[in-house]
N, C-alpha and C positions, 0 to 999 in steps of 0.2 A: 628704444635706445639702438642707435646704429653705430657700428664701428667702422672707421675709415682710416686706413694706414696712409701715411704721407709719403711712402715710397714703395711698399710691397703690399700685395693683397693678403687678406686674412683667411685662415682656415681653422679647423678644429684645434690643431696644434701647429703653430707657425712661428718662424723666426722673423722678428721685426727689428728694424734698426732705429731705435730711440724714440721716434715721434709718431703719434697717432691721435685720432680725435674720437671722442664720444659725442654723438649728435643726438640731442634730446628734441626730437621733432615737435612733440606736442607742447613743449615749453619754449620752443625757439631759442634753445640754449646750446652752446658749444663748449665742451670741456677739452682743452688741449693738453696733451701729455708731452712735455719736452718741446723745445723750440730750437731746432738747428738752423744754421744760417741758410736762408733761402726757402724755408718751409712755407712762407707766404705764397710763393708761386704755386706750390702743390695745393694749398688751401683754395686758391682761386680756380685751379683746374677742376676742383670738385664742386664748383658753383656754391661755395660756402661764403656767406656774408661774414666778413671778419669782425664786424661790429656785434655779432651775436656771441662772440667769445665771452664767456661769463667767468670761467675759472681756468687757470693754467697750473698744472702740476709738474714740478721739476724734480727729477729723481736723483740728480747728482750735479756737481758743479763743473763737469767736464765741458770743454768748449763745444762739443757736438750736441749738447743738450741746452745750452743757454745762449749761443751766439746769435740766435734770431730774436731774442726777447725784446731788445731795445727797438728793433725794426717794427715789431708788432705794436709796441707801445706808441711809436710815432704814427703808424698808420691809423690806430684808433683815435689818436689826437686829431689827425687831419680829417677824420670823419665826424668831428664834433661830438664825440661820445660824451654822454653825461651820466651813464650808469657806472657804478663802482666795479672794479676788477679785483678779483681775489686770486692771490698767488700763493701756492703751497710749495715749499721746498726746504732743503737742508739749511742748517744754520750757516750764515755767511752769504746767502743769496741776497738779502736786503742790502748789505754793504756793496755788493756788485752792482745792483741797480742804482744805488745812490751815487756811486762813482761814475757810472755811465751817464747819469743825468748831469753830473757836475761837469764832466769833460766835454759833453755835447752841448752844454748850456741850454738844456731843454727842461721845460716844465709841462706837465700834462693838465688838461682841463677836466680830468676825472680823478676820482679817488682810487688809490691802490692800497689794498689791505694785504699785509703779509702774514702768513701762517707758517710756523716752523713744523716740519714733519716730525711727529713722535708716534710711538707705538700706540695704536688704538684707533678710535673713530675720528676721521678728519673732516669728512663731508657728510652731513645729515640732511639730505634732500627729501622732499615730500614723497618721492617715489623710489629713491635710490640712496644707498649708503656706501661709502668707501672707507675701508679699514686699511691701515698700514701696519705691517710687521717689520721692524728693523732687525735684520740679521747682522752677522758680524761685519760684513763688508758690502751689503746691498739691501735694497728695499723690496718688499713683497707686498703687493696690493690686492685686496679682495673687493670686488664690486658686487654688491647685492641689490637686487630689485625686490621690492616688497611683495608679499603675498596679496593677491586680489580676490575679493569675494566673487563667488560664482553667480551665474545669471539667475535672477529671480523668476520663479515659475508662476506667472500671473494666473494661468488657468487653474492651477491647483488652489491658489488663494481664493479665487472666485468660487470654486466648488465648495469651499468651506465658509462661504458667505462672509469673508473678511472684508471690512470696509477699507477702500483705498485711502491712502494718506500717510502720515508719518509712521504708522504701524508697518507698512511695507518696507520702509527703509530700515527699521530696526530688525525685522525678520531677515532681511538680506544680510545684515551684519551678524547673523546667527544668534540674536538675542532670543530668550525664551520667556513666555508669559504664562502665568497661572490665572485661569478664569475663575469667576465666583463659585462655580460648581466643582472646582478642584481639578478640572481638566488642564492639561499643559499643551501649549502651542510652542513647538520647537522650531526655531528658524532654520535649522539644518534640513527640516523636512520640506522646505519651500524653496530651496536653492540647489543649483547644481554644485558639484564639487568645486572648491576654491582653486584658483589658479596658483600653483606653487611658484614662489619667487625663484629667480635664477641667480646663479653665482658664477662669476668669472674671476679667474686668478691671473695676475700678471706678475711674472718673475723677472726681476732686473738682474739676472745672472744666468750664465750658461751651465753652471754646475748645480746638480740637484743635491739637496740635503734632506734629511729625514723629515724635519718639521715642514718643509715646503711640500713634500710628497703627501704628507698626511693632511695638510690643509686643503690640498687640491683634490682630495679623494672624491668628494661629491660635487665637484664643479661641473657646470655645463660647458664651459669653455676654458681652456688653458692656453695662455700666451706667454712666450718667453723670448728674451732678447739677449744677444751677445753684447 
């Protein structure tokens, strides 16, 4: 997963202004967070194919987070997109989009699915999860990548005369097996340590509160915006 700010660079703790991208290179997917007016220009400057935008997450209904939405929709329509587009945002965003389509007399050749942000899991991807915590006046997002199994030690399995096949896959997933003589083969003994998943926190508020500080305690990256 790659982070791309659409106006400023990222650092361990960095102030960003509203809009950035999560680029999932291995899946050729783009997740766009907020769409200010003119953000398409910055997207093109980063050599990102706009048709790869799969999800758009909107954190509020202010003009500097939604003004570029209809422009992105139109660009996707002109590219003959046929994949569905998922939009996540506060209550009222769907009405804004419907009004925009009505007054611009525009229909899109792809399906748009609307999801209202609520506290809890909002995106459950095969490799990533995004959780939303709704505070009194802002949203807090946690982005988690799944834990990955460690590398399987083929030489060690060969030394134990284990036959290659589905057994190797099960051992890599840390399964254990009991042999007819009572011996136990433990998958942990044939793999390196698992790669621990990463956690990134995004705070849509410049003021820290206790719950936010506690939830970011074990984060690998903390991002906040004014």
